[in-house]
N, C-alpha and C positions, 0 to 999 in steps of 0.2 A: 376422225382421230383427234382433231383439235379439241373437241368438246370433252374428251376424256382427260386431257391435260388440265383443263380448268376445274374439272370435278376433283381431280387428285390434289391440286393446289388448295382448293377449298377444304377438302378433308384434312390436309396437313395443317391448315390454319385452325380448324376446330380442335384437332388433336393437341396443337400447341397451347391453345387457350385452356383446355381441360388439364393439361400437364401443369401449366403455371398456376391454375386455380386450385387443384386438388393435391398434387404431389409436392411441388415446390412451395406453394402457398405465398407467392410473391407477385401476383398479378397486378396489384396496385402499384408496385414499384416499376412495372413495365407498361404503364399506360401509354407512354409515347410510342412504343413499338406496337402496341395494340391498335393505336390510331393509324399508324402507317400501314400495317397489315390489313386492317379492315377497309381502309380507303382503296388499297390494291384490289381486294376482293370485290368491292362495289364497282370499281371501274371495269374489271373483267366480266362481272355479271352483266353490266350494261352492254359491253361489246358482244357477248354471247347472245344476249336477248335481241340485239339489232341484227345479228347474223341469222338467227332463227326466224324472226318475224320480219 
């Protein structure tokens, strides 16, 4: 069940990036938030990889 939470958070991150990139067109103004969110995704990906392998 925990793996689905990570997948949902990753999907929400991708949706946020596409929303800011194509609809709002202000992704460059949100680069700091993009860095924070992407580091969060990377840390969770490492945690899940360590749990699986």
